[in-house]
PDB file of N, CA, C and O in Angstrom:
ATOM      1  N   UNK A   1     -47.294 -22.744  49.236  1.00  0.00           N
ATOM      2  CA  UNK A   1     -47.235 -22.817  47.293  1.00  0.00           C
ATOM      3  C   UNK A   1     -45.887 -22.751  46.998  1.00  0.00           C
ATOM      4  O   UNK A   1     -45.630 -23.390  45.978  1.00  0.00           O
ATOM      5  N   UNK A   2     -44.680 -22.082  47.637  1.00  0.00           N
ATOM      6  CA  UNK A   2     -43.831 -22.696  46.976  1.00  0.00           C
ATOM      7  C   UNK A   2     -43.104 -24.617  46.368  1.00  0.00           C
ATOM      8  O   UNK A   2     -42.448 -25.153  45.474  1.00  0.00           O
ATOM      9  N   UNK A   3     -43.780 -24.890  47.525  1.00  0.00           N
ATOM     10  CA  UNK A   3     -43.408 -26.355  47.625  1.00  0.00           C
ATOM     11  C   UNK A   3     -44.543 -26.902  46.326  1.00  0.00           C
ATOM     12  O   UNK A   3     -44.193 -27.616  45.386  1.00  0.00           O
ATOM     13  N   UNK A   4     -45.617 -26.500  46.493  1.00  0.00           N
ATOM     14  CA  UNK A   4     -45.820 -27.319  45.262  1.00  0.00           C
ATOM     15  C   UNK A   4     -45.718 -26.489  43.771  1.00  0.00           C
ATOM     16  O   UNK A   4     -46.049 -26.980  42.692  1.00  0.00           O
ATOM     17  N   UNK A   5     -45.225 -25.225  43.957  1.00  0.00           N
ATOM     18  CA  UNK A   5     -44.397 -24.681  42.787  1.00  0.00           C
ATOM     19  C   UNK A   5     -43.604 -25.383  42.369  1.00  0.00           C
ATOM     20  O   UNK A   5     -43.631 -25.661  41.170  1.00  0.00           O
ATOM     21  N   UNK A   6     -42.455 -26.004  43.359  1.00  0.00           N
ATOM     22  CA  UNK A   6     -41.525 -27.004  43.070  1.00  0.00           C
ATOM     23  C   UNK A   6     -41.725 -28.653  42.592  1.00  0.00           C
ATOM     24  O   UNK A   6     -40.862 -29.418  42.159  1.00  0.00           O
ATOM     25  N   UNK A   7     -43.005 -28.875  42.806  1.00  0.00           N
ATOM     26  CA  UNK A   7     -43.191 -30.100  42.929  1.00  0.00           C
ATOM     27  C   UNK A   7     -43.440 -29.766  41.038  1.00  0.00           C
ATOM     28  O   UNK A   7     -42.772 -30.236  40.116  1.00  0.00           O
ATOM     29  N   UNK A   8     -44.609 -28.824  40.959  1.00  0.00           N
ATOM     30  CA  UNK A   8     -44.796 -28.720  39.472  1.00  0.00           C
ATOM     31  C   UNK A   8     -43.877 -28.492  38.479  1.00  0.00           C
ATOM     32  O   UNK A   8     -44.022 -28.821  37.302  1.00  0.00           O
ATOM     33  N   UNK A   9     -42.566 -27.712  39.140  1.00  0.00           N
ATOM     34  CA  UNK A   9     -41.472 -27.402  38.145  1.00  0.00           C
ATOM     35  C   UNK A   9     -40.478 -28.775  37.965  1.00  0.00           C
ATOM     36  O   UNK A   9     -39.764 -29.068  37.007  1.00  0.00           O
ATOM     37  N   UNK A  10     -40.674 -29.425  39.101  1.00  0.00           N
ATOM     38  CA  UNK A  10     -39.401 -30.632  39.057  1.00  0.00           C
ATOM     39  C   UNK A  10     -39.874 -32.119  38.107  1.00  0.00           C
ATOM     40  O   UNK A  10     -39.151 -33.031  37.705  1.00  0.00           O
ATOM     41  N   UNK A  11     -41.654 -31.880  37.928  1.00  0.00           N
ATOM     42  CA  UNK A  11     -41.472 -32.794  37.390  1.00  0.00           C
ATOM     43  C   UNK A  11     -42.375 -32.306  36.231  1.00  0.00           C
ATOM     44  O   UNK A  11     -43.256 -32.864  35.576  1.00  0.00           O
ATOM     45  N   UNK A  12     -42.020 -31.486  36.220  1.00  0.00           N
ATOM     46  CA  UNK A  12     -42.520 -31.055  34.949  1.00  0.00           C
ATOM     47  C   UNK A  12     -43.646 -31.043  33.904  1.00  0.00           C
ATOM     48  O   UNK A  12     -43.828 -31.205  32.697  1.00  0.00           O
ATOM     49  N   UNK A  13     -44.220 -30.797  34.902  1.00  0.00           N
ATOM     50  CA  UNK A  13     -46.047 -31.028  34.795  1.00  0.00           C
ATOM     51  C   UNK A  13     -46.785 -29.769  33.734  1.00  0.00           C
ATOM     52  O   UNK A  13     -46.278 -28.648  33.675  1.00  0.00           O
ATOM     53  N   UNK A  14     -47.794 -30.070  33.085  1.00  0.00           N
ATOM     54  CA  UNK A  14     -48.238 -29.288  32.217  1.00  0.00           C
ATOM     55  C   UNK A  14     -49.139 -28.266  32.928  1.00  0.00           C
ATOM     56  O   UNK A  14     -49.410 -27.116  32.583  1.00  0.00           O
ATOM     57  N   UNK A  15     -49.623 -29.114  34.241  1.00  0.00           N
ATOM     58  CA  UNK A  15     -51.110 -28.177  35.321  1.00  0.00           C
ATOM     59  C   UNK A  15     -49.952 -27.153  35.553  1.00  0.00           C
ATOM     60  O   UNK A  15     -48.769 -27.430  35.358  1.00  0.00           O
ATOM     61  N   UNK A  16     -50.373 -26.042  35.954  1.00  0.00           N
ATOM     62  CA  UNK A  16     -49.495 -24.651  36.378  1.00  0.00           C
ATOM     63  C   UNK A  16     -50.669 -23.737  37.531  1.00  0.00           C
ATOM     64  O   UNK A  16     -51.815 -23.324  37.360  1.00  0.00           O
ATOM     65  N   UNK A  17     -49.747 -23.695  38.684  1.00  0.00           N
ATOM     66  CA  UNK A  17     -50.776 -22.647  39.716  1.00  0.00           C
ATOM     67  C   UNK A  17     -50.431 -21.225  39.026  1.00  0.00           C
ATOM     68  O   UNK A  17     -49.407 -20.665  38.634  1.00  0.00           O
ATOM     69  N   UNK A  18     -52.356 -20.811  39.098  1.00  0.00           N
ATOM     70  CA  UNK A  18     -52.584 -19.682  38.962  1.00  0.00           C
ATOM     71  C   UNK A  18     -52.387 -18.439  39.738  1.00  0.00           C
ATOM     72  O   UNK A  18     -51.648 -17.495  39.456  1.00  0.00           O
ATOM     73  N   UNK A  19     -53.038 -18.561  40.596  1.00  0.00           N
ATOM     74  CA  UNK A  19     -53.340 -17.602  41.741  1.00  0.00           C
ATOM     75  C   UNK A  19     -54.163 -18.299  43.033  1.00  0.00           C
ATOM     76  O   UNK A  19     -54.897 -19.283  42.950  1.00  0.00           O
ATOM     77  N   UNK A  20     -53.836 -17.500  44.300  1.00  0.00           N
ATOM     78  CA  UNK A  20     -54.377 -17.484  45.215  1.00  0.00           C
ATOM     79  C   UNK A  20     -55.872 -16.483  45.791  1.00  0.00           C
ATOM     80  O   UNK A  20     -56.043 -15.374  45.286  1.00  0.00           O
ATOM     81  N   UNK A  21     -56.527 -16.834  46.496  1.00  0.00           N
ATOM     82  CA  UNK A  21     -57.607 -16.217  46.631  1.00  0.00           C
ATOM     83  C   UNK A  21     -57.943 -16.629  47.899  1.00  0.00           C
ATOM     84  O   UNK A  21     -58.246 -17.720  48.383  1.00  0.00           O
ATOM     85  N   UNK A  22     -57.868 -15.944  48.161  1.00  0.00           N
ATOM     86  CA  UNK A  22     -57.783 -16.008  50.213  1.00  0.00           C
ATOM     87  C   UNK A  22     -57.216 -17.055  50.440  1.00  0.00           C
ATOM     88  O   UNK A  22     -55.995 -17.172  50.538  1.00  0.00           O
ATOM     89  N   UNK A  23     -58.303 -18.242  50.589  1.00  0.00           N
ATOM     90  CA  UNK A  23     -57.013 -19.465  51.573  1.00  0.00           C
ATOM     91  C   UNK A  23     -57.080 -20.377  50.087  1.00  0.00           C
ATOM     92  O   UNK A  23     -56.696 -21.543  50.185  1.00  0.00           O
ATOM     93  N   UNK A  24     -57.530 -19.923  48.771  1.00  0.00           N
ATOM     94  CA  UNK A  24     -57.321 -21.227  48.299  1.00  0.00           C
ATOM     95  C   UNK A  24     -56.655 -20.930  47.193  1.00  0.00           C
ATOM     96  O   UNK A  24     -56.629 -19.727  46.933  1.00  0.00           O
ATOM     97  N   UNK A  25     -55.880 -21.933  46.151  1.00  0.00           N
ATOM     98  CA  UNK A  25     -55.053 -21.844  45.644  1.00  0.00           C
ATOM     99  C   UNK A  25     -55.983 -22.441  43.820  1.00  0.00           C
ATOM    100  O   UNK A  25     -56.766 -23.380  43.677  1.00  0.00           O
ATOM    101  N   UNK A  26     -55.548 -21.609  42.913  1.00  0.00           N
ATOM    102  CA  UNK A  26     -56.588 -21.805  41.780  1.00  0.00           C
ATOM    103  C   UNK A  26     -55.380 -22.315  40.973  1.00  0.00           C
ATOM    104  O   UNK A  26     -54.300 -21.725  40.950  1.00  0.00           O
ATOM    105  N   UNK A  27     -55.678 -23.599  40.232  1.00  0.00           N
ATOM    106  CA  UNK A  27     -55.033 -23.981  39.345  1.00  0.00           C
ATOM    107  C   UNK A  27     -55.660 -24.375  37.891  1.00  0.00           C
ATOM    108  O   UNK A  27     -56.818 -24.761  37.730  1.00  0.00           O
ATOM    109  N   UNK A  28     -54.383 -24.155  36.540  1.00  0.00           N
ATOM    110  CA  UNK A  28     -54.854 -24.401  35.633  1.00  0.00           C
ATOM    111  C   UNK A  28     -54.606 -26.360  35.596  1.00  0.00           C
ATOM    112  O   UNK A  28     -53.469 -26.759  35.847  1.00  0.00           O
ATOM    113  N   UNK A  29     -55.333 -27.053  35.389  1.00  0.00           N
ATOM    114  CA  UNK A  29     -54.692 -28.078  35.928  1.00  0.00           C
ATOM    115  C   UNK A  29     -55.480 -29.193  34.442  1.00  0.00           C
ATOM    116  O   UNK A  29     -56.629 -29.334  34.023  1.00  0.00           O
ATOM    117  N   UNK A  30     -53.774 -29.929  33.954  1.00  0.00           N
ATOM    118  CA  UNK A  30     -54.238 -30.832  32.970  1.00  0.00           C
ATOM    119  C   UNK A  30     -55.276 -31.952  32.886  1.00  0.00           C
ATOM    120  O   UNK A  30     -55.447 -31.596  34.052  1.00  0.00           O
ATOM    121  N   UNK A  31     -55.935 -32.714  32.724  1.00  0.00           N
ATOM    122  CA  UNK A  31     -56.733 -33.504  32.992  1.00  0.00           C
ATOM    123  C   UNK A  31     -56.700 -35.190  32.993  1.00  0.00           C
ATOM    124  O   UNK A  31     -57.366 -36.114  33.460  1.00  0.00           O
ATOM    125  N   UNK A  32     -55.297 -34.960  32.034  1.00  0.00           N
ATOM    126  CA  UNK A  32     -54.535 -36.382  32.079  1.00  0.00           C
ATOM    127  C   UNK A  32     -53.450 -36.678  33.678  1.00  0.00           C
ATOM    128  O   UNK A  32     -52.828 -37.605  34.197  1.00  0.00           O
ATOM    129  N   UNK A  33     -53.736 -35.321  33.924  1.00  0.00           N
ATOM    130  CA  UNK A  33     -52.740 -35.127  35.067  1.00  0.00           C
ATOM    131  C   UNK A  33     -53.273 -35.014  36.562  1.00  0.00           C
ATOM    132  O   UNK A  33     -52.542 -34.953  37.550  1.00  0.00           O
ATOM    133  N   UNK A  34     -54.596 -34.995  36.568  1.00  0.00           N
ATOM    134  CA  UNK A  34     -55.766 -34.907  38.247  1.00  0.00           C
ATOM    135  C   UNK A  34     -55.475 -36.091  38.455  1.00  0.00           C
ATOM    136  O   UNK A  34     -54.941 -36.041  39.563  1.00  0.00           O
ATOM    137  N   UNK A  35     -55.467 -37.230  38.097  1.00  0.00           N
ATOM    138  CA  UNK A  35     -55.225 -38.281  39.485  1.00  0.00           C
ATOM    139  C   UNK A  35     -53.970 -38.764  39.934  1.00  0.00           C
ATOM    140  O   UNK A  35     -53.799 -39.603  40.818  1.00  0.00           O
ATOM    141  N   UNK A  36     -53.146 -38.209  39.302  1.00  0.00           N
ATOM    142  CA  UNK A  36     -51.698 -38.136  40.214  1.00  0.00           C
ATOM    143  C   UNK A  36     -51.389 -36.718  40.697  1.00  0.00           C
ATOM    144  O   UNK A  36     -50.725 -36.535  41.718  1.00  0.00           O
ATOM    145  N   UNK A  37     -51.739 -35.993  40.162  1.00  0.00           N
ATOM    146  CA  UNK A  37     -51.297 -34.607  40.765  1.00  0.00           C
ATOM    147  C   UNK A  37     -52.140 -34.301  42.041  1.00  0.00           C
ATOM    148  O   UNK A  37     -51.565 -34.157  43.121  1.00  0.00           O
ATOM    149  N   UNK A  38     -53.508 -34.199  41.932  1.00  0.00           N
ATOM    150  CA  UNK A  38     -54.838 -33.352  42.952  1.00  0.00           C
ATOM    151  C   UNK A  38     -53.908 -34.123  44.686  1.00  0.00           C
ATOM    152  O   UNK A  38     -53.478 -33.606  45.717  1.00  0.00           O
ATOM    153  N   UNK A  39     -53.983 -35.497  44.167  1.00  0.00           N
ATOM    154  CA  UNK A  39     -53.496 -35.950  45.897  1.00  0.00           C
ATOM    155  C   UNK A  39     -52.389 -35.263  45.983  1.00  0.00           C
ATOM    156  O   UNK A  39     -52.477 -34.401  46.858  1.00  0.00           O
ATOM    157  N   UNK A  40     -51.268 -35.282  45.381  1.00  0.00           N
ATOM    158  CA  UNK A  40     -49.636 -34.142  45.959  1.00  0.00           C
ATOM    159  C   UNK A  40     -50.041 -33.367  46.594  1.00  0.00           C
ATOM    160  O   UNK A  40     -49.915 -33.221  47.810  1.00  0.00           O
ATOM    161  N   UNK A  41     -50.780 -32.545  45.588  1.00  0.00           N
ATOM    162  CA  UNK A  41     -50.761 -30.944  45.983  1.00  0.00           C
ATOM    163  C   UNK A  41     -51.851 -31.102  47.260  1.00  0.00           C
ATOM    164  O   UNK A  41     -51.827 -30.142  48.031  1.00  0.00           O
ATOM    165  N   UNK A  42     -52.707 -32.066  47.561  1.00  0.00           N
ATOM    166  CA  UNK A  42     -53.539 -31.661  49.042  1.00  0.00           C
ATOM    167  C   UNK A  42     -52.694 -32.556  50.245  1.00  0.00           C
ATOM    168  O   UNK A  42     -52.984 -32.646  51.437  1.00  0.00           O
ATOM    169  N   UNK A  43     -51.715 -33.093  49.614  1.00  0.00           N
ATOM    170  CA  UNK A  43     -50.952 -33.120  50.562  1.00  0.00           C
ATOM    171  C   UNK A  43     -49.579 -32.544  50.952  1.00  0.00           C
ATOM    172  O   UNK A  43     -48.862 -33.043  51.819  1.00  0.00           O
ATOM    173  N   UNK A  44     -49.261 -31.388  50.194  1.00  0.00           N
ATOM    174  CA  UNK A  44     -48.382 -31.117  50.368  1.00  0.00           C
ATOM    175  C   UNK A  44     -49.151 -29.533  51.014  1.00  0.00           C
ATOM    176  O   UNK A  44     -48.426 -28.800  51.688  1.00  0.00           O
ATOM    177  N   UNK A  45     -50.579 -29.127  50.753  1.00  0.00           N
ATOM    178  CA  UNK A  45     -51.125 -27.964  51.816  1.00  0.00           C
ATOM    179  C   UNK A  45     -51.572 -28.605  53.101  1.00  0.00           C
ATOM    180  O   UNK A  45     -51.901 -28.018  54.132  1.00  0.00           O
ATOM    181  N   UNK A  46     -51.524 -30.180  52.831  1.00  0.00           N
ATOM    182  CA  UNK A  46     -52.132 -30.768  54.572  1.00  0.00           C
ATOM    183  C   UNK A  46     -50.491 -30.613  55.471  1.00  0.00           C
ATOM    184  O   UNK A  46     -50.471 -30.495  56.696  1.00  0.00           O
ATOM    185  N   UNK A  47     -49.571 -30.633  54.866  1.00  0.00           N
ATOM    186  CA  UNK A  47     -48.570 -30.531  55.498  1.00  0.00           C
ATOM    187  C   UNK A  47     -47.298 -29.828  55.862  1.00  0.00           C
ATOM    188  O   UNK A  47     -46.229 -29.969  56.455  1.00  0.00           O
ATOM    189  N   UNK A  48     -48.370 -28.594  54.839  1.00  0.00           N
ATOM    190  CA  UNK A  48     -47.119 -27.361  54.703  1.00  0.00           C
ATOM    191  C   UNK A  48     -46.454 -26.644  56.222  1.00  0.00           C
ATOM    192  O   UNK A  48     -45.471 -25.904  56.172  1.00  0.00           O
ATOM    193  N   UNK A  49     -47.304 -27.065  57.833  1.00  0.00           N
ATOM    194  CA  UNK A  49     -46.955 -26.335  58.813  1.00  0.00           C
ATOM    195  C   UNK A  49     -46.562 -27.642  59.572  1.00  0.00           C
ATOM    196  O   UNK A  49     -47.249 -28.659  59.486  1.00  0.00           O
ATOM    197  N   UNK A  50     -45.317 -27.558  60.388  1.00  0.00           N
ATOM    198  CA  UNK A  50     -45.539 -28.868  61.779  1.00  0.00           C
ATOM    199  C   UNK A  50     -46.251 -28.482  62.728  1.00  0.00           C
ATOM    200  O   UNK A  50     -45.960 -27.584  63.518  1.00  0.00           O
ATOM    201  N   UNK A  51     -47.511 -29.316  62.714  1.00  0.00           N
ATOM    202  CA  UNK A  51     -48.299 -29.125  64.039  1.00  0.00           C
ATOM    203  C   UNK A  51     -48.461 -30.446  64.626  1.00  0.00           C
ATOM    204  O   UNK A  51     -48.142 -31.265  63.765  1.00  0.00           O
ATOM    205  N   UNK A  52     -48.820 -31.036  65.728  1.00  0.00           N
ATOM    206  CA  UNK A  52     -49.186 -31.745  66.446  1.00  0.00           C
ATOM    207  C   UNK A  52     -50.448 -32.887  65.849  1.00  0.00           C
ATOM    208  O   UNK A  52     -51.463 -32.456  65.302  1.00  0.00           O
ATOM    209  N   UNK A  53     -50.233 -34.163  66.024  1.00  0.00           N
ATOM    210  CA  UNK A  53     -51.127 -34.586  64.969  1.00  0.00           C
ATOM    211  C   UNK A  53     -52.633 -34.438  65.814  1.00  0.00           C
ATOM    212  O   UNK A  53     -53.567 -34.994  65.237  1.00  0.00           O
ATOM    213  N   UNK A  54     -52.896 -33.898  66.833  1.00  0.00           N
ATOM    214  CA  UNK A  54     -54.389 -33.749  67.301  1.00  0.00           C
ATOM    215  C   UNK A  54     -54.592 -31.959  66.832  1.00  0.00           C
ATOM    216  O   UNK A  54     -55.284 -31.217  67.528  1.00  0.00           O
ATOM    217  N   UNK A  55     -54.031 -31.572  65.844  1.00  0.00           N
ATOM    218  CA  UNK A  55     -54.429 -30.162  65.136  1.00  0.00           C
ATOM    219  C   UNK A  55     -54.671 -30.470  63.687  1.00  0.00           C
ATOM    220  O   UNK A  55     -53.880 -29.902  62.934  1.00  0.00           O
ATOM    221  N   UNK A  56     -55.391 -31.077  63.230  1.00  0.00           N
ATOM    222  CA  UNK A  56     -55.271 -31.360  61.598  1.00  0.00           C
ATOM    223  C   UNK A  56     -55.572 -30.174  60.791  1.00  0.00           C
ATOM    224  O   UNK A  56     -56.226 -29.258  61.290  1.00  0.00           O
ATOM    225  N   UNK A  57     -55.176 -30.120  59.667  1.00  0.00           N
ATOM    226  CA  UNK A  57     -55.521 -29.334  58.307  1.00  0.00           C
ATOM    227  C   UNK A  57     -56.418 -29.630  57.404  1.00  0.00           C
ATOM    228  O   UNK A  57     -56.263 -30.406  56.461  1.00  0.00           O
ATOM    229  N   UNK A  58     -57.547 -28.904  57.724  1.00  0.00           N
ATOM    230  CA  UNK A  58     -58.584 -29.438  56.916  1.00  0.00           C
ATOM    231  C   UNK A  58     -58.538 -29.067  55.229  1.00  0.00           C
ATOM    232  O   UNK A  58     -58.546 -27.884  54.889  1.00  0.00           O
ATOM    233  N   UNK A  59     -58.498 -29.964  54.394  1.00  0.00           N
ATOM    234  CA  UNK A  59     -58.159 -29.260  52.778  1.00  0.00           C
ATOM    235  C   UNK A  59     -59.325 -29.815  51.706  1.00  0.00           C
ATOM    236  O   UNK A  59     -59.708 -30.985  51.676  1.00  0.00           O
ATOM    237  N   UNK A  60     -59.894 -28.564  50.687  1.00  0.00           N
ATOM    238  CA  UNK A  60     -60.458 -29.385  50.406  1.00  0.00           C
ATOM    239  C   UNK A  60     -60.723 -29.023  49.044  1.00  0.00           C
ATOM    240  O   UNK A  60     -60.412 -27.908  48.627  1.00  0.00           O
ATOM    241  N   UNK A  61     -61.365 -30.024  48.203  1.00  0.00           N
ATOM    242  CA  UNK A  61     -60.484 -29.635  46.327  1.00  0.00           C
ATOM    243  C   UNK A  61     -61.542 -29.090  45.579  1.00  0.00           C
ATOM    244  O   UNK A  61     -61.814 -28.035  46.151  1.00  0.00           O
ATOM    245  N   UNK A  62     -62.366 -29.247  44.511  1.00  0.00           N
ATOM    246  CA  UNK A  62     -63.207 -29.322  43.413  1.00  0.00           C
ATOM    247  C   UNK A  62     -62.391 -28.759  42.513  1.00  0.00           C
ATOM    248  O   UNK A  62     -61.498 -27.937  42.722  1.00  0.00           O
ATOM    249  N   UNK A  63     -62.841 -29.380  41.199  1.00  0.00           N
ATOM    250  CA  UNK A  63     -62.285 -29.483  39.761  1.00  0.00           C
ATOM    251  C   UNK A  63     -63.766 -28.974  38.976  1.00  0.00           C
ATOM    252  O   UNK A  63     -64.849 -28.966  39.562  1.00  0.00           O
ATOM    253  N   UNK A  64     -63.593 -28.601  37.689  1.00  0.00           N
ATOM    254  CA  UNK A  64     -64.386 -27.682  36.921  1.00  0.00           C
ATOM    255  C   UNK A  64     -63.961 -26.937  35.793  1.00  0.00           C
ATOM    256  O   UNK A  64     -62.862 -26.383  35.847  1.00  0.00           O
ATOM    257  N   UNK A  65     -64.735 -26.830  34.682  1.00  0.00           N
ATOM    258  CA  UNK A  65     -64.280 -26.138  33.677  1.00  0.00           C
ATOM    259  C   UNK A  65     -63.889 -24.749  33.794  1.00  0.00           C
ATOM    260  O   UNK A  65     -63.592 -24.049  32.826  1.00  0.00           O
ATOM    261  N   UNK A  66     -63.897 -24.265  35.311  1.00  0.00           N
ATOM    262  CA  UNK A  66     -64.091 -22.957  35.229  1.00  0.00           C
ATOM    263  C   UNK A  66     -64.002 -22.785  36.867  1.00  0.00           C
ATOM    264  O   UNK A  66     -64.017 -23.821  37.532  1.00  0.00           O
ATOM    265  N   UNK A  67     -63.928 -21.763  37.408  1.00  0.00           N
ATOM    266  CA  UNK A  67     -63.562 -21.426  39.405  1.00  0.00           C
ATOM    267  C   UNK A  67     -65.163 -21.763  39.677  1.00  0.00           C
ATOM    268  O   UNK A  67     -65.382 -22.769  40.352  1.00  0.00           O
ATOM    269  N   UNK A  68     -66.081 -21.142  39.293  1.00  0.00           N
ATOM    270  CA  UNK A  68     -67.700 -21.440  39.740  1.00  0.00           C
ATOM    271  C   UNK A  68     -67.742 -22.768  39.630  1.00  0.00           C
ATOM    272  O   UNK A  68     -67.955 -23.301  40.719  1.00  0.00           O
ATOM    273  N   UNK A  69     -67.605 -23.612  38.615  1.00  0.00           N
ATOM    274  CA  UNK A  69     -68.171 -24.668  38.432  1.00  0.00           C
ATOM    275  C   UNK A  69     -67.302 -25.556  39.472  1.00  0.00           C
ATOM    276  O   UNK A  69     -67.836 -26.593  39.865  1.00  0.00           O
ATOM    277  N   UNK A  70     -65.877 -25.204  39.999  1.00  0.00           N
ATOM    278  CA  UNK A  70     -65.264 -26.114  41.014  1.00  0.00           C
ATOM    279  C   UNK A  70     -65.631 -25.875  42.056  1.00  0.00           C
ATOM    280  O   UNK A  70     -65.568 -26.922  42.701  1.00  0.00           O
ATOM    281  N   UNK A  71     -66.091 -24.893  42.801  1.00  0.00           N
ATOM    282  CA  UNK A  71     -66.952 -24.692  43.937  1.00  0.00           C
ATOM    283  C   UNK A  71     -68.153 -25.753  43.734  1.00  0.00           C
ATOM    284  O   UNK A  71     -69.063 -25.821  44.560  1.00  0.00           O
TER     285      UNK A  71
END
């Protein structure tokens, strides 16, 4: 979460990380930033821990006008 917050602040994105729900992160995503930002967030989440290459970290994402639609 810290790395993603730094990413959002350093590049001065309009998108904001709103909250954590169990093992999820919820964002207010600016639609014009979606194509650039979503892959960067997913990469930050997948590489958050230094694990051996045979231990993958799976990350899924969804987008929508609200939290329910994003699932």
